[in-house]
C-alpha positions in Angstrom: -14.9 19.5 8.9 -15.9 16.3 7.9 -14.1 16.7 4.6 -10.9 16.7 6.6 -11.3 14.4 8.4 -12.1 11.9 5.4 -8.9 13.4 4.0 -6.6 12.4 7.0 -8.4 8.8 7.2 -7.7 8.1 3.6 -4.3 9.7 4.3 -3.1 7.4 7.1 -4.9 4.6 5.2 -2.6 5.1 1.9 0.6 5.4 4.4 -0.1 2.0 6.1 -0.9 0.2 2.7 2.2 2.0 1.2 5.0 0.9 4.6 3.3 -2.8 4.5 5.6 -5.3 2.9 5.5 -6.6 -0.8 2.9 -9.3 -1.2 0.9 -10.9 -4.1 -2.4 -9.0 -2.2 -1.0 -6.3 -2.4 0.6 -6.0 -5.5 -3.2 -7.6 -7.3 -5.1 -4.6 -5.4 -2.6 -2.1 -6.6 -3.1 -3.0 -10.0 -6.9 -3.3 -9.8 -7.0 0.4 -8.4 -5.4 1.6 -11.2 -6.9 -0.9 -14.3 -10.6 -0.6 -13.3 -10.5 3.1 -14.1 -8.0 2.9 -16.9 -10.9 0.7 -18.3 -13.7 3.2 -17.0 -12.0 6.0 -19.1 -11.9 3.9 -22.4 -15.2 2.8 -22.2 -16.5 6.5 -22.1 -14.4 7.5 -25.1 -15.5 4.9 -26.8 -19.0 5.9 -26.0 -18.3 9.0 -26.8 -16.8 8.8 -29.9 -20.3 6.3 -31.2 
């Protein structure tokens, strides 16, 4: 049951974030959430290629 409660909590937090008004802090946080995984994947691929 802990997985279900975790998913529900994440969903509720995401919906609260999505319904909040547009502000610079929100836009920067969203950009950071998208940019960080892309950088990590690029580093992994660069190391894997040698």
